[in-house]
SEZA-321827 format. One record per residue (C-alpha): x, y, z; residue in three letters. Coordinates in steps of 0.2 Angstrom, whole numbers, plus 5000, padded with zeros to 4 digits. Example, Ala and Ser with C-alpha at 12.3 -4.5 7.8 and 13.67 -1.06 7.14 Angstrom:
BEGIN
506249785039ALA 506849955036SER 
This chain:
BEGIN
552455255745MET 553155345730SER 554055245716ASP 554755315700SER 555055195686THR 555655225668SER 556355145653SER 558055175661GLY 557955125680GLU 557354965687PRO 556554975704GLU 556554795709ASN 556454625701ARG 554554645697PHE 554654825692ARG 555754845677ALA 556354955663PRO 556154815650LEU 554654715657GLU 554854585643ARG 556554535650ASP 555754515667VAL 554454405659TYR 555654305650ALA 556654275666GLY 555054225676LEU 554554115661ALA 556154015664ASP 555653985682LEU 553953915676GLY 553054075682VAL 552354115664SER 551253955663GLY 552253885648ALA 552253725657GLN 550353695654PHE 550053635636GLY 548453655625GLY 547153655620PRO 547053785614PRO 548653795605LEU 549453965607ILE 550454035592LEU 551454195591GLY 550654315579HIS 552054365567ARG 553154285580GLY 553454385595ALA 553254565588PRO 553354655605ARG 555154585607GLU 555854565589ALA 555354635572PRO 553854555565GLU 553954415552ASN 555754395554THR 556754235559LEU 557254325575ALA 555354355580SER 554854175575LEU 556254095585ARG 555854215600ARG 554054155601ALA 554653975602LEU 555954015615GLU 554554085626LEU 553653915625GLY 552353945613LEU 551653805603ASP 552053875586GLY 552054035575VAL 550854125563GLU 551654225549TYR 551154305532ASP 551754245515VAL 551854345499ARG 552754325482ALA 554154435477CYS 554554485459ALA 555554325456SER 554054225462GLY 554854165478ASP 553654155493PRO 554354265507VAL 553754305525ILE 553054485524PHE 551354565529HIS 551154725519ASP 551054745501ALA 552254885502THR 553954885509LEU 554055055518ARG 553355015535ARG 554654875540THR 556154905528THR 556055095525GLY 556055075507MET 554855135494PRO 553955015482GLY 552954855482ARG 553654685487ILE 552954605471ARG 554154725461ASP 555754675470VAL 556554505467ASP 557354395480LEU 559154455477ARG 558654635480GLU 557554585495LEU 558954505504TYR 559854665504GLY 558554755513LEU 558554785532ASP 556954715540ALA 557454735558GLY 558254915560GLY 556554995561TRP 556254895577PHE 557854935586SER 559754945582ARG 559954775590ARG 559054695575PHE 559954795561HIS 560254685546GLY 558854565550GLU 558354495533GLN 556654465525VAL 556454275527PRO 555954155513ILE 554554035517LEU 555753875517ASP 556753955531GLU 555153975542ALA 554653795538LEU 556353735545GLY 556153815562LEU 556353695577THR 555853705595SER 557053635607GLU 555953685622ARG 554453585616ARG 555453435609GLY 554353425594GLU 554053525577PRO 553153685581PRO 551453715574PHE 551353835559HIS 549853945554MET 550354005537ILE 549254155530GLU 549354175511LEU 549054355507LYS 548754325489GLU 548354195475ALA 549754095467GLY 550554035483LEU 549753865486VAL 550753765474GLU 552453825480PRO 551853785498LEU 551353615493VAL 553053575486GLN 553953645501LEU 552853545513LEU 553153385503ALA 555053405505GLU 554953425524ARG 555353275536ARG 554653255548PRO 553053335542PRO 552653515547VAL 551053525557PRO 550153675550CYS 548553765544ARG 548553855528VAL 547454015531ALA 546754155520SER 545454285520PHE 545254245501ARG 543954105498ARG 544754055481ASP 546454025490VAL 545553925504VAL 544753815491LEU 546353795481GLU 547253745497ALA 545853615502ARG 545853545484ASP 547753515485ARG 547553415501GLY 548153555513LEU 547253585530PRO 546453745525ALA 545853885536MET 544554025532LEU 544954185541LEU 543554305546GLY 543354455557VAL 541754405566LEU 540954235566ALA 539454245555ASN 538154135547GLU 538854165529TYR 540554105534ASP 539753955544ARG 538853885529ARG 540353905518PHE 541553815530VAL 540253675533ARG 539753655515ASP 541453665508GLU 542253555521ARG 543553675527ILE 544653615540ALA 544753765551ALA 543953945554TYR 544754085563SER 544054255568VAL 544854415576GLY 544654505593PRO 542854485599GLY 542454375584GLY 541754235595TRP 540554345604ARG 539254365590THR 537554275589GLU 538254165575ALA 539554105587ALA 538254015597ALA 537753905583GLU 538453735579ASP 540253745573TRP 540753565578SER 541153525560PHE 542753625559THR 544153685571GLU 543753845579CYS 545253975580TRP 545554155584ALA 546854275578TRP 547754425586ALA 546954405604ILE 547854515616ASP 546454575629ASP 546654485645PRO 544754445648ASP 544554385630GLU 546154275632LEU 545454185647LEU 543754175640GLU 544454085624LEU 545553975634CYS 543953905642ARG 543053875626ARG 543153725615PRO 544453815604LEU 545753725594PHE 547053875594GLY 547354055594LEU 548754175590ASN 549254325600THR 550454475601ASN 550554445620GLU 551354275622PRO 551654295641HIS 549954345645ARG 549154215634ALA 550154075642LEU 549654135659ALA 547854145654ALA 547953965648ARG 548753905664ALA 547453995674LEU 546053905664ALA 546853735666ARG 547053765685MET 545153805686GLN 544153685675PRO 542353735674GLY 542653905682SER 541854065674ASN 542654195685HIS 543254345676PRO 545154385673TYR 545854425691PRO 546554595686ILE 545354735682GLU 546454885676ALA 545755055673PRO 545855155657GLU 546855315658LEU 546055465648PHE 547355585640VAL 547055775640GLU 548655845632PRO 548156025636GLU 548155995654THR 550055945656LEU 550755995640ALA 552556055639SER 553756095624PRO 555155985632GLU 554255825634ARG 552855815621GLY 551055785625GLU 550655605628TRP 550755635647PHE 549555635661GLY 549255615680SER 547855505686TRP 547155455703ASP 546355295699THR 546055115706ALA 546254935700ALA 545654775707SER 546454615710ILE 545554455714THR 546254295720ASN 545654165708PRO 546254015719MET 545253925732PRO 546653955745PHE 547654105751PRO 548954185740VAL 550254325742THR 550154455728VAL 551654555723ARG 551054705712ALA 552054815701SER 551954925686ILE 552954875671PHE 553555015659VAL 553954965641PRO 554155155636GLN 554255325644GLY 554355365663ALA 553055365677PHE 552955405695ASP 551855285705ILE 551155325722ASP 550055205733GLY 550355045725LEU 550754915738PRO 552254805735ARG 551454645742ALA 549854595751PHE 548854435755ASP 547254385748LEU 546054245755GLU 545254125743ALA 544254215730HIS 544554385739GLU 544454545729GLN 545454695734ARG 545254875726SER 546954965725ILE 546955155723PRO 548555235717PHE 549155385707ARG 550155365691ILE 550955515683SER 552055525667GLY 552055465649GLY 553155485634ALA 553255605619ARG 552255485607SER 550955355609PRO 551655185611GLY 551555035622PRO 550555065638ASP 551155035656PRO 550654865663LEU 549954815680LEU 550754655685GLY 550254535699ALA 551354395704LEU 550254265713LEU 551254155725GLU 550554005735TRP 551553885747LYS 550353745751GLU 548853685740ALA 548053525737SER 547853475719ALA 546053525713LEU 544953385706SER 545253375687GLY 546553515687SER 548453515685GLU 548753625700LEU 550253565711GLN 550653605729PRO 551553775729GLY 551853885714GLY 551854055706GLN 550954135691LEU 551254305684LEU 549654395677LEU 549654565669ASP 548354695661ALA 548754855652PRO 548355025658LEU 547755085642VAL 547955275638ARG 546555345627ARG 545855515620ARG 543955535617ILE 543055625603ALA 541155645601THR 540255625585ALA 539155775585ASP 538055865572GLY 539156025575LEU 540956025569ALA 542255985582ARG 544056025581ARG 545455895585LEU 547255955587THR 548655835583THR 549955795596LEU 551555895597ARG 552755745597GLU 554455835595SER 555056015600PRO 554556145588GLY 553256045579GLN 551756155574ARG 550156045577ALA 548956005563ALA 547056035566THR 545655925559ILE 543755945561THR 542555805563ILE 540655815561ARG 539255685561ARG 538055685546ILE 536755545548GLY 537655375548GLY 539355455543GLU 540755545551LEU 541455685540GLN 543355715543VAL 544055875536ARG 545855935536LEU 545856115543GLU 547756145544ASN 549256045541SER 550356125554GLY 552156115549SER 551855975537LEU 551956005518LYS 550855915506LYS 549755855520GLY 548355725517HIS 547155645529LEU 547255465537ILE 545955405549ALA 545555245558ARG 543755185563LEU 543655015571GLY 544954905562ASP 544855005545ASP 546155125540VAL 545755245526VAL 546755385517ARG 546155535507GLY 546555715503GLY 545755855513GLU 544155765517GLY 543555585521LEU 541855515525ARG 541855365537LEU 540355255539ARG 539855235557LEU 539355055563PRO 537455025564ARG 537554995583TRP 538555155586PHE 537155245595ASP 536655105606SER 538455085613ARG 539055235623PRO 540755155625VAL 541055205607GLY 542155135593VAL 544055145591PRO 544555295582PHE 546055395577SER 546555525564CYS 548055615558GLY 548955705544VAL 550255625533GLU 551455735523GLY 553255795522ARG 554255885536ASN 555456025534SER 556855905528ARG 555755825515GLY 555555665524GLU 553855575526PRO 553055615543ALA 551455585552LEU 550555705564PHE 549155605574ARG 547855645586TRP 548055485596ALA 548755315595GLY 548255175583GLY 549155255568LEU 550155205558PRO 549555025557GLU 550554895567GLY 551054865585LEU 552054985595GLY 550955145591HIS 549855145606GLY 547955115607LYS 546755215596PRO 545655345604GLY 543755325606LEU 542355405595LEU 540755405606VAL 538955455602PRO 538355625608LEU 537255575623MET 535655685625ARG 534555715640GLY 
């Protein structure tokens, strides 16, 4: 069987050009799992940033339309002191304008376009003020949505206290910050304060316990540390920006109060699966392969270099104690792909696993959202499981990304990395990397067709900028984990028209969603 799917031609109701539209339609039928409530609560990280521009009212409303329990958003003060919904300290990424948000007053801010960068459909979307976000309602849930309000700086607690006091009915919320002074101020003013961290650790645990902080939240992988196994019963446990299918299911099985996500459909489905199978420790039912990109093998000037052809295999397991029919498909948010060998439908007995070999070929000019392997599970007759909410007959749509990556090796010898040619006529930049002890030295060798080029690099979750050279500290565990650490690098500068431009070696740059996954930096394996 050979299928071709792209961002312009749907193949059937499960293979679609805009997979988010398909998800939304299935959600209306109860397929998404939105009918299963928490715990944990599931909030939209900056709203629904895959479907609408982050931290706008359109994005926050969309998250609630999808059936999420609430929303998470970021708050900063503009020059006039008004609290507004905005993540970055600078305006450029989401408005295209130079300058810092603290230097622009509310009147000027209202004139900026905070949606056009995402798509023409959202042209003219404004930067919201905090009071607008607090006024959101959720017709689907029939009760006020939950708010996770991240304060990015000091000086915002008092305005928030005043705005919350004016709201009737009261707004259910947690007031979050990475800054301990802000967390303590929020606590002292009677707000339900939340400390944000990256990984659960003993230092944070003692602070939250001793200072009687209401909640604690960590990022991806944050509840997989040694400290996570300690006693946290004195506070609410949360997680932020959780998108990985395995981790979503794992956290939905923990005594977790809530989490936020950029993948609302996937998170709701994971929670539904956890509720259907209380006490289960089975892994996520879809095991999707990673696709390693080697631009030199299939490069062409006409289409760019974020392409590939892969003979690979996925596995799908029936998580139910009864037979199901599986309808498999590839969803394509960006680019064009040919699929060979993927069966449209097949039956699985209770807990049966099936390996599915297939070929996928294609891509896009630039790193961006990866294809998704979707599996619609359907069952006709099933007795309700003891202690579960499973009803006779039903459907559940699960998915997992086919992540495209590049690989670089940290070696004592310098290795050259060539940036992607993402547009016709673009002359690639070259960068060298070399390991020196516990550091990675990154050097700009050639800016390509960029003028005034300077380096940008990402290692793990940290993004740094420099001139012609950078030194990045490798994690202490780097040599003991051959899977490597997320890594990308590139060159920022000006193109021939004098406009800001970025040449990148892989995805993960610039910061934010929609730019693909970073590559991997792996240790040199000897022997």
